[in-house]
N, C-alpha and C positions, 0 to 999 in steps of 0.2 A: 117599142117599149113593152107592149103586152107580150110579145114573143119572148123577150128576155125573162119576164116574170114567170111565164108558164114553164120556160126551160128550167129555171131555178127550182120551181115547185116539183117538177118531174124528177129532177136530179136528187132533190131532198127525199122524195118518196122512194125512189129506187135505192138510195143509200140506206134509208131506214129499214126497208124490207130486207136488204142484203145483210145488214148488221143483225137484225133479229134472227135471220136464218142461220147465220154463223154462230150466234150465241146459243140458240136452241139446239143446234146440231152438236154442240160441245157439252151439253148438260147430260150427265150420267147419273143413274140412281141404282143402287144395289141394296137389297134387304135380305135378311136371313137370320140364322141363329146357330148356336152350338153349345158346347160344354167344355169343362176344363177342371183344373185343380187350383186351389188357393193355398199357398204356403205361408203361414204367419212367420214373421222374422222380428228380431229385436224384442222389444217389450211385449209384442203381441204373441210371441211364441213362448217356449219354456215348458215347465211341468206343472202338475197340480200342486206340487209343493211350493213353486213360485207363486202360484195364484193364492194359496193360503197365506203366505207371508206378505203379499201385496207388492212384490218386486216386479212381477210380470203377469200377463193375463193367462199364460199357460196353455194356449191352444196348439193343436197339431194340425197337419194338413187336412183340408176338407175339399168339398166339391163345389162347382159353380155352373150355373146355366146362364146363357146370355141371349139377348136379341140385339142385332146390330144393323145399322143403316149407314151407308156411305154415299155422299153426294159429291159429284165433281162438276166444276164450272170453270172453264178457261184455265185448266191446269191446277186449280186449287181444289183440294180434297178436304171435306169436312165429315168427320165420323161421329156418330152418336151411338151409345150403347147402354143397355139396361142389364144389370147383373142381379142374380138372386142365388145365394149360396149359404153354406154353413160351415163352421169349423167347430171342433169339439176335442175333448180329451177326458181321460179318467185315470184315477190312481190314488195313491195315499197322500195325505196332507204332510205328515211326518212319519217315519218308519213306525208301523204298529199303532198309529194314533188316528185311525179312521180314514174314510175314503171320500172322494169327491167325483161327481160326474158333471162336467161343465159343457155348455154348448152356446153358440152365438150365431144368429142369423144376420146376414148382411144384405141389404137391398141398396143398390147404387144406380144412379143415373149420371152418365158422363157425356161430355161433348168437347171436341177439340179438333185441331187441324192435323192432317196427315200429309207427309211428303213422300212421293213414290219415286223410286229410282229405276227408270226404264232400262232394260237390257235388250239391245237389238237382237231380233230373231230368236228370242228365248221366251218360253211360256211361263217364266218366273219373274215376279216383280217384288223386290225387297221394298220395305217402307219403314218409316219411323214417324213418331208423332208425340203429342202431349194432350192432356185433357184436364178439365176442371170437373169435379164430381160432387154430387150431393149423396151422402151416405147415411143410411138409417140402420141402427143396431138394435137388436132385441135378443134376449137369451133366457137361459134357464140354468139353475144350479141345484144339484141334488147332493145333500149332505147325509152321510151315514156314519154314526159312531164316532164323531169328533167331539172331544170333551168340552170345548169352549163354544160349540155351535149346536143349536137344536136340530135334530135329524128330521129332514123333510125335503120336499122339492119346492123350490122357490122360483118365481118368475122375476127376471131382471128387468127393471124399468127401461123402456125403449128410449133412445136418444138419437139425435141427428148431428152430423158434423160435415164440414166442408173439407174436401181433400183435393189433391192433385195427383197426376200420374204421368209417367213417361212410358212409351210403348214402342214396339217394333214388331216386325214379322215378315212373312213371305207369302205372296199370293201366287197360287198355281191355277192356271186356266184349265178348266175341265170341259170347256166348250164355248160356244159363242156367248151364252148368257149365264154361265155358271162358274163360280170361283171358289176355290178352297183357300181359306184364310187361316194360317197357323201363326199365332201371335204370343207375345210375352209382354207383361206389364209389371212395372214396379209402382206400387200405389202407396202414397202417404195419405191415410184416410182421415186424419184429424188434425190438420194443420191449423184449423180455425174452429173455435167453439168449445175448447176444453173447459170442463167444469167439474166441480165437486158437488154432489147432491146427497144430503143426509136424509135417508128414507125414514129413519127413526121409528121403526116398527117395534123394536124391542128395548125401548128406553135406553138408547145410547150404548147398546151392546156391540160386540165385534161383528155380529151378523150384518148390521146396517151397511157396512162398508162394501159388502158383496152384492147389494141389491140394486145398484145403478152402475153405469159405465165407469164413472169416477176416474177419468183420465187426468184430472188435475190433482195436485197435492192436497191431502186433508189439512184444512187450516188449523185443526186442533192436534196435529201430529206431535207426539212426544216419543223420543227413543225409549223403547221398552214397554210402551203402553199397549195393552192387549186390545183396546177399543179403537184407538186412532193410530194405525200402524203404517199407512201408505204415505211415505215421506217424500215422494217425487212424482212429478207429472210423468205420464206414460204415453208413448207414441204408439199408434196403431198402424203398422206397416205390413205389407205382404207382397209376395211375388205371385203372379197369376199366369198360368199357361192355358191357352184356349185353342180349340179347333172349331172353326165355324164354316158353314157353307152359305154363300151369298148368291142371290139370283138377280140378274140385271132386269130392269123394267124399261 
């Protein structure tokens, strides 16, 4: 009887050690960073004229820096990324009626699964994935010579939103522990948390509408009103291209 018990204990011990060895042997970790460009699309793009009229944010292509980590366990890949970048634009409000210089900084933290498509005997691995993101926005608006707005440089109140993204890319092996990651992402950065904030620095003047993110409709909107002119919620979407170098640990 004792022999059977000890045999079972030994078998359980061996099985436990073997399982731990298999699991630990299949855990992979890569960390690194890179840079890229962010291209505003939809309501996030446009011109400074669109920004002035409140139909779009009016930003053009900007840059982005990132830090990235990828963890693999038994075939499942989980990627985390931190982005820091800016978008901007400059131009007239309306022809001959003053100029604007606008900029916005975006800080994002993302996490989500990745699915890798192995190609036999090839040093290239395509992948696709999705993520949930926490996005923080801050910005600045410089107004010069616009009749309905005081000329000055204004800080835009910071705001946070929850977003999602879908992404894909290609991994190139540069050696045993080094990978070049070329990726593309479509980001919807304010699917949750849209809001209207009345800064009210100028006694309900037109300027107040520009001093916060204000991606929700102005509750006091009236057609033709110079003070309350943002009549629709606005989406903050972009396409981002990145090139990163990751090192295995």
